[in-house]
Every structure is written in structure tokens, then in C-alpha cells.
PDB file of N, CA, C and O in Angstrom:
ATOM      1  N   MET A   1     109.899  82.957  87.229  1.00  0.00           N
ATOM      2  CA  MET A   1     109.539  83.164  85.842  1.00  0.00           C
ATOM      3  C   MET A   1     110.654  83.956  85.175  1.00  0.00           C
ATOM      4  O   MET A   1     111.180  84.914  85.740  1.00  0.00           O
ATOM      5  N   THR A   2     110.997  83.547  83.989  1.00  0.00           N
ATOM      6  CA  THR A   2     112.117  84.187  83.330  1.00  0.00           C
ATOM      7  C   THR A   2     111.693  85.229  82.319  1.00  0.00           C
ATOM      8  O   THR A   2     112.495  86.088  81.952  1.00  0.00           O
ATOM      9  N   LYS A   3     110.456  85.180  81.859  1.00  0.00           N
ATOM     10  CA  LYS A   3     110.003  86.138  80.858  1.00  0.00           C
ATOM     11  C   LYS A   3     109.149  87.216  81.505  1.00  0.00           C
ATOM     12  O   LYS A   3     108.444  86.957  82.481  1.00  0.00           O
ATOM     13  N   ALA A   4     109.213  88.403  80.969  1.00  0.00           N
ATOM     14  CA  ALA A   4     108.325  89.466  81.415  1.00  0.00           C
ATOM     15  C   ALA A   4     106.934  89.192  80.852  1.00  0.00           C
ATOM     16  O   ALA A   4     106.799  88.628  79.766  1.00  0.00           O
ATOM     17  N   LEU A   5     105.908  89.591  81.588  1.00  0.00           N
ATOM     18  CA  LEU A   5     104.553  89.393  81.113  1.00  0.00           C
ATOM     19  C   LEU A   5     104.285  90.264  79.906  1.00  0.00           C
ATOM     20  O   LEU A   5     104.710  91.418  79.852  1.00  0.00           O
ATOM     21  N   ARG A   6     103.586  89.712  78.951  1.00  0.00           N
ATOM     22  CA  ARG A   6     103.211  90.457  77.753  1.00  0.00           C
ATOM     23  C   ARG A   6     101.830  91.054  77.961  1.00  0.00           C
ATOM     24  O   ARG A   6     100.987  90.456  78.629  1.00  0.00           O
ATOM     25  N   ARG A   7     101.600  92.201  77.407  1.00  0.00           N
ATOM     26  CA  ARG A   7     100.317  92.869  77.565  1.00  0.00           C
ATOM     27  C   ARG A   7      99.396  92.668  76.365  1.00  0.00           C
ATOM     28  O   ARG A   7      98.230  93.060  76.421  1.00  0.00           O
ATOM     29  N   SER A   8      99.889  92.068  75.283  1.00  0.00           N
ATOM     30  CA  SER A   8      99.099  91.970  74.063  1.00  0.00           C
ATOM     31  C   SER A   8      97.961  90.978  74.177  1.00  0.00           C
ATOM     32  O   SER A   8      96.973  91.103  73.454  1.00  0.00           O
ATOM     33  N   GLY A   9      98.067  89.979  75.075  1.00  0.00           N
ATOM     34  CA  GLY A   9      97.028  88.982  75.206  1.00  0.00           C
ATOM     35  C   GLY A   9      97.163  87.852  74.204  1.00  0.00           C
ATOM     36  O   GLY A   9      96.409  86.881  74.268  1.00  0.00           O
ATOM     37  N   LYS A  10      98.106  87.957  73.280  1.00  0.00           N
ATOM     38  CA  LYS A  10      98.317  86.931  72.264  1.00  0.00           C
ATOM     39  C   LYS A  10      99.656  86.260  72.532  1.00  0.00           C
ATOM     40  O   LYS A  10     100.680  86.930  72.663  1.00  0.00           O
ATOM     41  N   ALA A  11      99.642  84.943  72.611  1.00  0.00           N
ATOM     42  CA  ALA A  11     100.889  84.215  72.825  1.00  0.00           C
ATOM     43  C   ALA A  11     101.723  84.269  71.553  1.00  0.00           C
ATOM     44  O   ALA A  11     101.179  84.143  70.456  1.00  0.00           O
ATOM     45  N   PRO A  12     103.037  84.455  71.681  1.00  0.00           N
ATOM     46  CA  PRO A  12     103.875  84.526  70.483  1.00  0.00           C
ATOM     47  C   PRO A  12     104.058  83.144  69.876  1.00  0.00           C
ATOM     48  O   PRO A  12     104.094  82.136  70.582  1.00  0.00           O
ATOM     49  N   SER A  13     104.171  83.116  68.572  1.00  0.00           N
ATOM     50  CA  SER A  13     104.498  81.856  67.914  1.00  0.00           C
ATOM     51  C   SER A  13     105.994  81.629  68.070  1.00  0.00           C
ATOM     52  O   SER A  13     106.718  82.517  68.520  1.00  0.00           O
ATOM     53  N   ALA A  14     106.454  80.442  67.697  1.00  0.00           N
ATOM     54  CA  ALA A  14     107.885  80.134  67.812  1.00  0.00           C
ATOM     55  C   ALA A  14     108.710  81.089  66.959  1.00  0.00           C
ATOM     56  O   ALA A  14     109.838  81.428  67.320  1.00  0.00           O
ATOM     57  N   GLN A  15     108.159  81.526  65.832  1.00  0.00           N
ATOM     58  CA  GLN A  15     108.893  82.449  64.966  1.00  0.00           C
ATOM     59  C   GLN A  15     108.950  83.857  65.546  1.00  0.00           C
ATOM     60  O   GLN A  15     109.902  84.594  65.288  1.00  0.00           O
ATOM     61  N   GLU A  16     107.934  84.240  66.333  1.00  0.00           N
ATOM     62  CA  GLU A  16     107.879  85.592  66.892  1.00  0.00           C
ATOM     63  C   GLU A  16     108.618  85.718  68.220  1.00  0.00           C
ATOM     64  O   GLU A  16     108.983  86.824  68.618  1.00  0.00           O
ATOM     65  N   ASP A  17     108.841  84.607  68.908  1.00  0.00           N
ATOM     66  CA  ASP A  17     109.422  84.637  70.246  1.00  0.00           C
ATOM     67  C   ASP A  17     110.907  84.963  70.168  1.00  0.00           C
ATOM     68  O   ASP A  17     111.679  84.177  69.620  1.00  0.00           O
ATOM     69  N   PRO A  18     111.322  86.110  70.708  1.00  0.00           N
ATOM     70  CA  PRO A  18     112.732  86.489  70.615  1.00  0.00           C
ATOM     71  C   PRO A  18     113.646  85.594  71.441  1.00  0.00           C
ATOM     72  O   PRO A  18     114.850  85.553  71.189  1.00  0.00           O
ATOM     73  N   LEU A  19     113.100  84.872  72.428  1.00  0.00           N
ATOM     74  CA  LEU A  19     113.922  84.004  73.259  1.00  0.00           C
ATOM     75  C   LEU A  19     114.057  82.597  72.679  1.00  0.00           C
ATOM     76  O   LEU A  19     114.904  81.823  73.126  1.00  0.00           O
ATOM     77  N   ALA A  20     113.234  82.262  71.693  1.00  0.00           N
ATOM     78  CA  ALA A  20     113.315  80.934  71.083  1.00  0.00           C
ATOM     79  C   ALA A  20     114.525  80.882  70.157  1.00  0.00           C
ATOM     80  O   ALA A  20     114.836  81.842  69.452  1.00  0.00           O
ATOM     81  N   THR A  21     115.194  79.741  70.179  1.00  0.00           N
ATOM     82  CA  THR A  21     116.344  79.552  69.302  1.00  0.00           C
ATOM     83  C   THR A  21     116.152  78.298  68.471  1.00  0.00           C
ATOM     84  O   THR A  21     115.345  77.434  68.813  1.00  0.00           O
ATOM     85  N   ASP A  22     116.890  78.202  67.390  1.00  0.00           N
ATOM     86  CA  ASP A  22     116.791  77.022  66.541  1.00  0.00           C
ATOM     87  C   ASP A  22     117.246  75.782  67.288  1.00  0.00           C
ATOM     88  O   ASP A  22     116.772  74.685  66.994  1.00  0.00           O
ATOM     89  N   GLY A  23     118.151  75.925  68.248  1.00  0.00           N
ATOM     90  CA  GLY A  23     118.669  74.795  68.989  1.00  0.00           C
ATOM     91  C   GLY A  23     117.960  74.571  70.313  1.00  0.00           C
ATOM     92  O   GLY A  23     118.523  73.945  71.211  1.00  0.00           O
ATOM     93  N   ASP A  24     116.747  75.066  70.454  1.00  0.00           N
ATOM     94  CA  ASP A  24     116.006  74.915  71.702  1.00  0.00           C
ATOM     95  C   ASP A  24     115.870  73.433  72.044  1.00  0.00           C
ATOM     96  O   ASP A  24     115.303  72.674  71.260  1.00  0.00           O
ATOM     97  N   ALA A  25     116.374  73.014  73.186  1.00  0.00           N
ATOM     98  CA  ALA A  25     116.444  71.603  73.558  1.00  0.00           C
ATOM     99  C   ALA A  25     115.068  70.955  73.611  1.00  0.00           C
ATOM    100  O   ALA A  25     114.924  69.800  73.212  1.00  0.00           O
ATOM    101  N   LEU A  26     114.043  71.673  74.099  1.00  0.00           N
ATOM    102  CA  LEU A  26     112.711  71.097  74.211  1.00  0.00           C
ATOM    103  C   LEU A  26     112.143  70.768  72.842  1.00  0.00           C
ATOM    104  O   LEU A  26     111.436  69.772  72.689  1.00  0.00           O
ATOM    105  N   HIS A  27     112.442  71.590  71.847  1.00  0.00           N
ATOM    106  CA  HIS A  27     111.924  71.358  70.499  1.00  0.00           C
ATOM    107  C   HIS A  27     112.716  70.297  69.759  1.00  0.00           C
ATOM    108  O   HIS A  27     112.193  69.699  68.817  1.00  0.00           O
ATOM    109  N   ASP A  28     113.942  70.043  70.144  1.00  0.00           N
ATOM    110  CA  ASP A  28     114.782  69.084  69.450  1.00  0.00           C
ATOM    111  C   ASP A  28     114.501  67.642  69.868  1.00  0.00           C
ATOM    112  O   ASP A  28     114.772  66.715  69.105  1.00  0.00           O
ATOM    113  N   LEU A  29     113.964  67.447  71.064  1.00  0.00           N
ATOM    114  CA  LEU A  29     113.737  66.098  71.561  1.00  0.00           C
ATOM    115  C   LEU A  29     112.362  65.598  71.119  1.00  0.00           C
ATOM    116  O   LEU A  29     111.349  66.240  71.397  1.00  0.00           O
ATOM    117  N   PRO A  30     112.323  64.462  70.435  1.00  0.00           N
ATOM    118  CA  PRO A  30     111.008  63.912  70.084  1.00  0.00           C
ATOM    119  C   PRO A  30     110.350  63.350  71.334  1.00  0.00           C
ATOM    120  O   PRO A  30     110.964  62.572  72.064  1.00  0.00           O
ATOM    121  N   MET A  31     109.115  63.735  71.584  1.00  0.00           N
ATOM    122  CA  MET A  31     108.390  63.262  72.759  1.00  0.00           C
ATOM    123  C   MET A  31     107.176  62.476  72.292  1.00  0.00           C
ATOM    124  O   MET A  31     106.506  62.859  71.332  1.00  0.00           O
ATOM    125  N   THR A  32     106.902  61.382  72.974  1.00  0.00           N
ATOM    126  CA  THR A  32     105.698  60.625  72.672  1.00  0.00           C
ATOM    127  C   THR A  32     104.495  61.382  73.221  1.00  0.00           C
ATOM    128  O   THR A  32     104.632  62.352  73.967  1.00  0.00           O
ATOM    129  N   GLN A  33     103.318  60.912  72.833  1.00  0.00           N
ATOM    130  CA  GLN A  33     102.098  61.527  73.334  1.00  0.00           C
ATOM    131  C   GLN A  33     102.016  61.398  74.856  1.00  0.00           C
ATOM    132  O   GLN A  33     101.616  62.342  75.536  1.00  0.00           O
ATOM    133  N   ALA A  34     102.391  60.244  75.390  1.00  0.00           N
ATOM    134  CA  ALA A  34     102.340  60.028  76.837  1.00  0.00           C
ATOM    135  C   ALA A  34     103.342  60.921  77.565  1.00  0.00           C
ATOM    136  O   ALA A  34     103.028  61.475  78.619  1.00  0.00           O
ATOM    137  N   GLU A  35     104.542  61.064  77.011  1.00  0.00           N
ATOM    138  CA  GLU A  35     105.543  61.943  77.636  1.00  0.00           C
ATOM    139  C   GLU A  35     105.073  63.385  77.641  1.00  0.00           C
ATOM    140  O   GLU A  35     105.258  64.103  78.623  1.00  0.00           O
ATOM    141  N   THR A  36     104.465  63.805  76.545  1.00  0.00           N
ATOM    142  CA  THR A  36     103.937  65.172  76.473  1.00  0.00           C
ATOM    143  C   THR A  36     102.830  65.366  77.495  1.00  0.00           C
ATOM    144  O   THR A  36     102.775  66.397  78.165  1.00  0.00           O
ATOM    145  N   ALA A  37     101.943  64.377  77.618  1.00  0.00           N
ATOM    146  CA  ALA A  37     100.849  64.472  78.585  1.00  0.00           C
ATOM    147  C   ALA A  37     101.380  64.528  80.010  1.00  0.00           C
ATOM    148  O   ALA A  37     100.857  65.282  80.832  1.00  0.00           O
ATOM    149  N   ARG A  38     102.410  63.745  80.318  1.00  0.00           N
ATOM    150  CA  ARG A  38     103.019  63.800  81.656  1.00  0.00           C
ATOM    151  C   ARG A  38     103.592  65.191  81.936  1.00  0.00           C
ATOM    152  O   ARG A  38     103.411  65.738  83.024  1.00  0.00           O
ATOM    153  N   TYR A  39     104.277  65.747  80.953  1.00  0.00           N
ATOM    154  CA  TYR A  39     104.864  67.078  81.110  1.00  0.00           C
ATOM    155  C   TYR A  39     103.764  68.114  81.344  1.00  0.00           C
ATOM    156  O   TYR A  39     103.882  68.959  82.231  1.00  0.00           O
ATOM    157  N   VAL A  40     102.706  68.049  80.556  1.00  0.00           N
ATOM    158  CA  VAL A  40     101.592  68.994  80.708  1.00  0.00           C
ATOM    159  C   VAL A  40     100.959  68.839  82.084  1.00  0.00           C
ATOM    160  O   VAL A  40     100.612  69.835  82.719  1.00  0.00           O
ATOM    161  N   ALA A  41     100.802  67.605  82.552  1.00  0.00           N
ATOM    162  CA  ALA A  41     100.209  67.370  83.876  1.00  0.00           C
ATOM    163  C   ALA A  41     101.055  68.011  84.971  1.00  0.00           C
ATOM    164  O   ALA A  41     100.524  68.678  85.859  1.00  0.00           O
ATOM    165  N   GLU A  42     102.365  67.811  84.908  1.00  0.00           N
ATOM    166  CA  GLU A  42     103.251  68.383  85.923  1.00  0.00           C
ATOM    167  C   GLU A  42     103.270  69.911  85.870  1.00  0.00           C
ATOM    168  O   GLU A  42     103.185  70.580  86.900  1.00  0.00           O
ATOM    169  N   PHE A  43     103.381  70.448  84.663  1.00  0.00           N
ATOM    170  CA  PHE A  43     103.492  71.892  84.513  1.00  0.00           C
ATOM    171  C   PHE A  43     102.181  72.589  84.877  1.00  0.00           C
ATOM    172  O   PHE A  43     102.197  73.644  85.511  1.00  0.00           O
ATOM    173  N   SER A  44     101.054  72.010  84.482  1.00  0.00           N
ATOM    174  CA  SER A  44      99.771  72.626  84.817  1.00  0.00           C
ATOM    175  C   SER A  44      99.505  72.578  86.322  1.00  0.00           C
ATOM    176  O   SER A  44      98.839  73.464  86.859  1.00  0.00           O
ATOM    177  N   ALA A  45     100.017  71.552  87.008  1.00  0.00           N
ATOM    178  CA  ALA A  45      99.879  71.504  88.471  1.00  0.00           C
ATOM    179  C   ALA A  45     100.635  72.670  89.108  1.00  0.00           C
ATOM    180  O   ALA A  45     100.133  73.313  90.030  1.00  0.00           O
ATOM    181  N   GLU A  46     101.829  72.935  88.616  1.00  0.00           N
ATOM    182  CA  GLU A  46     102.601  74.061  89.145  1.00  0.00           C
ATOM    183  C   GLU A  46     101.917  75.392  88.860  1.00  0.00           C
ATOM    184  O   GLU A  46     101.851  76.264  89.726  1.00  0.00           O
ATOM    185  N   LEU A  47     101.413  75.540  87.645  1.00  0.00           N
ATOM    186  CA  LEU A  47     100.720  76.786  87.288  1.00  0.00           C
ATOM    187  C   LEU A  47      99.442  76.960  88.107  1.00  0.00           C
ATOM    188  O   LEU A  47      99.110  78.075  88.508  1.00  0.00           O
ATOM    189  N   SER A  48      98.731  75.873  88.354  1.00  0.00           N
ATOM    190  CA  SER A  48      97.518  75.939  89.165  1.00  0.00           C
ATOM    191  C   SER A  48      97.845  76.405  90.586  1.00  0.00           C
ATOM    192  O   SER A  48      97.128  77.220  91.167  1.00  0.00           O
ATOM    193  N   TYR A  49      98.932  75.875  91.127  1.00  0.00           N
ATOM    194  CA  TYR A  49      99.363  76.288  92.465  1.00  0.00           C
ATOM    195  C   TYR A  49      99.633  77.803  92.501  1.00  0.00           C
ATOM    196  O   TYR A  49      99.210  78.498  93.424  1.00  0.00           O
ATOM    197  N   LEU A  50     100.337  78.289  91.491  1.00  0.00           N
ATOM    198  CA  LEU A  50     100.621  79.728  91.433  1.00  0.00           C
ATOM    199  C   LEU A  50      99.341  80.547  91.303  1.00  0.00           C
ATOM    200  O   LEU A  50      99.201  81.595  91.933  1.00  0.00           O
ATOM    201  N   ALA A  51      98.414  80.069  90.488  1.00  0.00           N
ATOM    202  CA  ALA A  51      97.150  80.780  90.298  1.00  0.00           C
ATOM    203  C   ALA A  51      96.354  80.831  91.604  1.00  0.00           C
ATOM    204  O   ALA A  51      95.777  81.863  91.945  1.00  0.00           O
ATOM    205  N   ARG A  52      96.328  79.718  92.327  1.00  0.00           N
ATOM    206  CA  ARG A  52      95.606  79.704  93.608  1.00  0.00           C
ATOM    207  C   ARG A  52      96.233  80.665  94.621  1.00  0.00           C
ATOM    208  O   ARG A  52      95.525  81.352  95.357  1.00  0.00           O
ATOM    209  N   ARG A  53      97.553  80.704  94.652  1.00  0.00           N
ATOM    210  CA  ARG A  53      98.231  81.637  95.571  1.00  0.00           C
ATOM    211  C   ARG A  53      97.878  83.082  95.257  1.00  0.00           C
ATOM    212  O   ARG A  53      97.809  83.923  96.154  1.00  0.00           O
ATOM    213  N   ALA A  54      97.654  83.367  93.975  1.00  0.00           N
ATOM    214  CA  ALA A  54      97.313  84.727  93.554  1.00  0.00           C
ATOM    215  C   ALA A  54      95.801  84.973  93.574  1.00  0.00           C
ATOM    216  O   ALA A  54      95.326  86.015  93.122  1.00  0.00           O
ATOM    217  N   LYS A  55      95.044  83.989  94.110  1.00  0.00           N
ATOM    218  CA  LYS A  55      93.591  84.092  94.199  1.00  0.00           C
ATOM    219  C   LYS A  55      92.932  84.210  92.819  1.00  0.00           C
ATOM    220  O   LYS A  55      91.934  84.911  92.649  1.00  0.00           O
ATOM    221  N   LEU A  56      93.509  83.517  91.850  1.00  0.00           N
ATOM    222  CA  LEU A  56      92.938  83.436  90.505  1.00  0.00           C
ATOM    223  C   LEU A  56      92.231  82.087  90.400  1.00  0.00           C
ATOM    224  O   LEU A  56      92.687  81.171  89.716  1.00  0.00           O
ATOM    225  N   ASP A  57      91.102  81.998  91.101  1.00  0.00           N
ATOM    226  CA  ASP A  57      90.436  80.715  91.292  1.00  0.00           C
ATOM    227  C   ASP A  57      89.957  80.069  89.996  1.00  0.00           C
ATOM    228  O   ASP A  57      90.133  78.864  89.813  1.00  0.00           O
ATOM    229  N   LEU A  58      89.358  80.839  89.098  1.00  0.00           N
ATOM    230  CA  LEU A  58      88.881  80.255  87.844  1.00  0.00           C
ATOM    231  C   LEU A  58      90.047  79.733  87.008  1.00  0.00           C
ATOM    232  O   LEU A  58      89.969  78.648  86.433  1.00  0.00           O
ATOM    233  N   LEU A  59      91.113  80.501  86.946  1.00  0.00           N
ATOM    234  CA  LEU A  59      92.298  80.060  86.205  1.00  0.00           C
ATOM    235  C   LEU A  59      92.877  78.791  86.838  1.00  0.00           C
ATOM    236  O   LEU A  59      93.264  77.867  86.123  1.00  0.00           O
ATOM    237  N   ALA A  60      92.937  78.740  88.142  1.00  0.00           N
ATOM    238  CA  ALA A  60      93.435  77.549  88.835  1.00  0.00           C
ATOM    239  C   ALA A  60      92.557  76.344  88.524  1.00  0.00           C
ATOM    240  O   ALA A  60      93.063  75.246  88.293  1.00  0.00           O
ATOM    241  N   TYR A  61      91.253  76.547  88.516  1.00  0.00           N
ATOM    242  CA  TYR A  61      90.320  75.463  88.198  1.00  0.00           C
ATOM    243  C   TYR A  61      90.557  74.947  86.777  1.00  0.00           C
ATOM    244  O   TYR A  61      90.616  73.737  86.560  1.00  0.00           O
ATOM    245  N   LEU A  62      90.690  75.844  85.824  1.00  0.00           N
ATOM    246  CA  LEU A  62      90.908  75.432  84.438  1.00  0.00           C
ATOM    247  C   LEU A  62      92.232  74.699  84.273  1.00  0.00           C
ATOM    248  O   LEU A  62      92.315  73.728  83.521  1.00  0.00           O
ATOM    249  N   LEU A  63      93.257  75.154  84.965  1.00  0.00           N
ATOM    250  CA  LEU A  63      94.537  74.456  84.926  1.00  0.00           C
ATOM    251  C   LEU A  63      94.431  73.068  85.557  1.00  0.00           C
ATOM    252  O   LEU A  63      95.070  72.124  85.091  1.00  0.00           O
ATOM    253  N   ASP A  64      93.632  72.941  86.610  1.00  0.00           N
ATOM    254  CA  ASP A  64      93.397  71.628  87.208  1.00  0.00           C
ATOM    255  C   ASP A  64      92.671  70.709  86.231  1.00  0.00           C
ATOM    256  O   ASP A  64      92.964  69.515  86.173  1.00  0.00           O
ATOM    257  N   MET A  65      91.735  71.246  85.469  1.00  0.00           N
ATOM    258  CA  MET A  65      91.031  70.438  84.471  1.00  0.00           C
ATOM    259  C   MET A  65      92.008  69.976  83.383  1.00  0.00           C
ATOM    260  O   MET A  65      91.933  68.838  82.919  1.00  0.00           O
ATOM    261  N   ALA A  66      92.915  70.856  82.983  1.00  0.00           N
ATOM    262  CA  ALA A  66      93.930  70.471  82.000  1.00  0.00           C
ATOM    263  C   ALA A  66      94.826  69.376  82.569  1.00  0.00           C
ATOM    264  O   ALA A  66      95.191  68.444  81.853  1.00  0.00           O
ATOM    265  N   ARG A  67      95.182  69.477  83.837  1.00  0.00           N
ATOM    266  CA  ARG A  67      96.008  68.455  84.484  1.00  0.00           C
ATOM    267  C   ARG A  67      95.294  67.114  84.509  1.00  0.00           C
ATOM    268  O   ARG A  67      95.887  66.080  84.200  1.00  0.00           O
ATOM    269  N   LEU A  68      94.015  67.132  84.878  1.00  0.00           N
ATOM    270  CA  LEU A  68      93.255  65.883  84.924  1.00  0.00           C
ATOM    271  C   LEU A  68      93.116  65.251  83.537  1.00  0.00           C
ATOM    272  O   LEU A  68      93.199  64.030  83.403  1.00  0.00           O
ATOM    273  N   GLU A  69      92.909  66.059  82.524  1.00  0.00           N
ATOM    274  CA  GLU A  69      92.813  65.539  81.155  1.00  0.00           C
ATOM    275  C   GLU A  69      94.149  64.934  80.721  1.00  0.00           C
ATOM    276  O   GLU A  69      94.177  63.896  80.059  1.00  0.00           O
ATOM    277  N   ALA A  70      95.239  65.573  81.088  1.00  0.00           N
ATOM    278  CA  ALA A  70      96.563  65.038  80.744  1.00  0.00           C
ATOM    279  C   ALA A  70      96.797  63.712  81.464  1.00  0.00           C
ATOM    280  O   ALA A  70      97.343  62.780  80.873  1.00  0.00           O
ATOM    281  N   ILE A  71      96.395  63.614  82.719  1.00  0.00           N
ATOM    282  CA  ILE A  71      96.536  62.354  83.466  1.00  0.00           C
ATOM    283  C   ILE A  71      95.700  61.265  82.807  1.00  0.00           C
ATOM    284  O   ILE A  71      96.146  60.123  82.697  1.00  0.00           O
ATOM    285  N   ARG A  72      94.493  61.609  82.369  1.00  0.00           N
ATOM    286  CA  ARG A  72      93.646  60.637  81.686  1.00  0.00           C
ATOM    287  C   ARG A  72      94.318  60.130  80.415  1.00  0.00           C
ATOM    288  O   ARG A  72      94.260  58.938  80.113  1.00  0.00           O
ATOM    289  N   ALA A  73      94.950  61.024  79.677  1.00  0.00           N
ATOM    290  CA  ALA A  73      95.648  60.630  78.450  1.00  0.00           C
ATOM    291  C   ALA A  73      96.794  59.673  78.760  1.00  0.00           C
ATOM    292  O   ALA A  73      97.018  58.714  78.021  1.00  0.00           O
ATOM    293  N   VAL A  74      97.514  59.924  79.839  1.00  0.00           N
ATOM    294  CA  VAL A  74      98.609  59.032  80.242  1.00  0.00           C
ATOM    295  C   VAL A  74      98.049  57.664  80.612  1.00  0.00           C
ATOM    296  O   VAL A  74      98.594  56.641  80.199  1.00  0.00           O
ATOM    297  N   GLN A  75      96.968  57.635  81.385  1.00  0.00           N
ATOM    298  CA  GLN A  75      96.371  56.364  81.791  1.00  0.00           C
ATOM    299  C   GLN A  75      95.854  55.584  80.590  1.00  0.00           C
ATOM    300  O   GLN A  75      96.007  54.364  80.534  1.00  0.00           O
ATOM    301  N   ASP A  76      95.244  56.274  79.628  1.00  0.00           N
ATOM    302  CA  ASP A  76      94.773  55.615  78.412  1.00  0.00           C
ATOM    303  C   ASP A  76      95.931  55.012  77.635  1.00  0.00           C
ATOM    304  O   ASP A  76      95.818  53.920  77.078  1.00  0.00           O
ATOM    305  N   ASP A  77      97.052  55.737  77.604  1.00  0.00           N
ATOM    306  CA  ASP A  77      98.224  55.239  76.895  1.00  0.00           C
ATOM    307  C   ASP A  77      98.800  54.000  77.566  1.00  0.00           C
ATOM    308  O   ASP A  77      99.268  53.078  76.898  1.00  0.00           O
ATOM    309  N   GLU A  78      98.761  53.993  78.888  1.00  0.00           N
ATOM    310  CA  GLU A  78      99.307  52.852  79.640  1.00  0.00           C
ATOM    311  C   GLU A  78      98.450  51.597  79.477  1.00  0.00           C
ATOM    312  O   GLU A  78      98.958  50.478  79.552  1.00  0.00           O
ATOM    313  N   LYS A  79      97.151  51.789  79.256  1.00  0.00           N
ATOM    314  CA  LYS A  79      96.248  50.649  79.031  1.00  0.00           C
ATOM    315  C   LYS A  79      96.555  49.978  77.691  1.00  0.00           C
ATOM    316  O   LYS A  79      96.381  48.770  77.530  1.00  0.00           O
ATOM    317  N   GLY A  80      97.009  50.780  76.742  1.00  0.00           N
ATOM    318  CA  GLY A  80      97.326  50.236  75.427  1.00  0.00           C
ATOM    319  C   GLY A  80      96.096  50.114  74.553  1.00  0.00           C
ATOM    320  O   GLY A  80      94.993  50.479  74.960  1.00  0.00           O
ATOM    321  N   PRO A  81      96.291  49.598  73.348  1.00  0.00           N
ATOM    322  CA  PRO A  81      95.172  49.502  72.379  1.00  0.00           C
ATOM    323  C   PRO A  81      94.168  48.429  72.711  1.00  0.00           C
ATOM    324  O   PRO A  81      93.192  48.249  71.983  1.00  0.00           O
TER     325      PRO A  81
END
């Protein structure tokens, strides 16, 4: 992890984040809904793994639910209209 944990409990917006830049590569690339869902599925799987290692079972469960929802969105997109 590259950022220190914040104690405020509120996630910073893009304008408040001191590490965010105008040229942030992730924000510059247009992503489709399916690409975004794939990214969320992969990232939430990694976060769930970390949560389970730290014995944060409820958080791991919720991250797994987010992963499954993202996978469902990808599958729906692949089926087409």
C-alpha cells in the first residue's frame, strides 16, 4: 500500500486528494462499463484476500459480494442487449 491510512473515516474526493494529479493515467483513459467492472472484480478480490488475512471477516464478505456483482455485470455485458 502506498498511502498512509486516514483516520477521518471519510474518503477524499479527487479535489481533496493530495496525491491525485491532473494527469492521473487512470482518470485519463476512458473505460467501458465492462472494463470498469472487470477492474473492480480484480481489485475487490485482492482487497478481500487482505481482509481475510487480517481476520476482517465481514469486510472480506462484503468485498466478495462486490466482486460477484462486478462479475455479474461483466457477464450481462457479454450477453449483449
